[in-house]
N, C-alpha and C positions, 0 to 999 in steps of 0.2 A: 504491500501499499503506499508505495512513492509516487505519488502524484507532485507533478511539479510544474509553475509554471515554465514557461523559455527562460527566464534567468534563473532558473535553479532553487525560486523559493516557491516550498511546498504550500499546496494547495489551502488545506486544511493541519491545523494546529495538532489536530488528533495523528495526524500521517507525521508531521515531520517529529511528536514523540515519540510515537512506535519508531518509529526507523533508528531514533538514538536510542532508545531502549537497549531496542536488534544488535546494534550497531555494535556497544560497551559491551552485552554479552557476550556476543560471538569472541570478542575478544579477549574477555576476561577467561573464555572458555579453551579459546586457542592457546594461551600462556597457559593454563595448569597442563595442558596436554602438552607429551614433544610431540609425542606424530601430528605433522602435518596432514597425511590422507583421513583423520577421520575431521577435515573442515565440512563437507554437504554433512556428516550427521549433526555437528552441532548447530552449522546451519537448521536443520529440520530440528532438534528439538528447541531450539531458540523461537521459531516460527509455534510450533506447537503451545508454546508459554504462551504468550505473547496472544495468540490468533482466537488460541482453544481448541477443543476437540475436531476431526469431521464431523458433519452434518450430513446424515442419512441423506441421497437424492442430488446432493451439491458437492459442486468442485471449486473448489478457494483460485483463488487466482485467474479466475478465465472467465468472469463477467456473468451477466448478471442472463438466466437461461442454460446454460452448458452442466450436461448434464453426465456421468459416468457412463453411461450408456453409448452418449458420442462421443466423450473419449476413446471408449474399447474400439469405437468403429474407425475413428483414425489411425488409434494403434494399429489394429489390425493391416490394415492399409499398408502401414509401416511396415509391419513386419514382414507380411506380402512384396513390397517393393523391393525392401532387403532384402528377402531368400532369390528374388528372379536375380539381385545383381548377384549377390554368392553361386546362382546356377551358372548365367552366365561366364562368371571367372570359373567355375569350375571346367565349363564346357573347351572353354578357350584351351585351360590351363590342360586337357585332357588332349586334346588336336594338339596341340607344341610339343606335346610329351611323343603322341603318335608321328609325327614328324620329323623328332629326334631319333627314336626307333628306325624307321624306314629307312634316314641318313645313316647310320652305324649300318643296318644290314646290308644296306648295297657298298661302304666301304669296307664289310668283312668281306664280299663276293668278290669287290676289288682284288681288296688283299690274296685270299685264296685263287686265284688266279694269276697273281704277279707270281706266289709261290709256284703255283703248276709252271710256270715260263718259265722260272729259275733254273729246279729243277727237269727240263728239257733241256734247257742251255747246259747245266751239270752234265747232262749223261753226254751231250757232244762234244763240249771237254777231254769229259775219259774217253770217248771211243777217237779224239782226235790224238789225246793224248798215248793215247793206246796204239796206234796208225803210226805215231811217230816214234815210239820206241821200236815197233818192229823192222821200219825202215833204217834207224840208228843203229842196231844191228845187225841187221843185212849190209851194212856197208863192209867194205875191203877191210883186212887188218887195218894198214896201218893211216886212214883215214879218220877221225876222228871229228864230232858235232859241234867243233870250236871254228870264227873264224881262223883260218890262214896269215893274215897280213896283219896280224893283231893292231888293228885298227890305221895305214894307214897302207897306200898303195905306190906300186913301183911308179917309179920315176915325183912320187910327191916329195922325197927327202933328197935333197940337191946336198948334202953336204959326203954325200957317203956312195960310190959309182956303183951303176948296178952288180948285181955277180953273175956271175956265167953259171 
């Protein structure tokens, strides 16, 4: 009941008195309790103490004519809207999870194919290695598989005359 004019002064002295009492009681009880999480509980206690208990069929703070039934309808609408928003978010997250699963499955398949290709290449390398070994062992006994010129070719080195 803090009805005020535009300049901040109270419309009625009774409203000003209630406001000042509520503020002082809340401050006192806030100082007494160390936990700041009890603020809303303290405010509700002070409000009930100053305004009295709830009356059947009336809702305090909503003006004349508002009934608990009307508020419960608004509450149900708000709950349904919140539930719809949560359902929408859940559906979006499920779709995102499905996309991630599909992308992971595609990556796994790609890795399997790469592994199969690597195994096929390894088989080819092994085959070529065995062919080279067979070719190397069938060569004449005086010829080895290393280069004879050891990195230089005839005529490249002018310091030494060619050997006959």
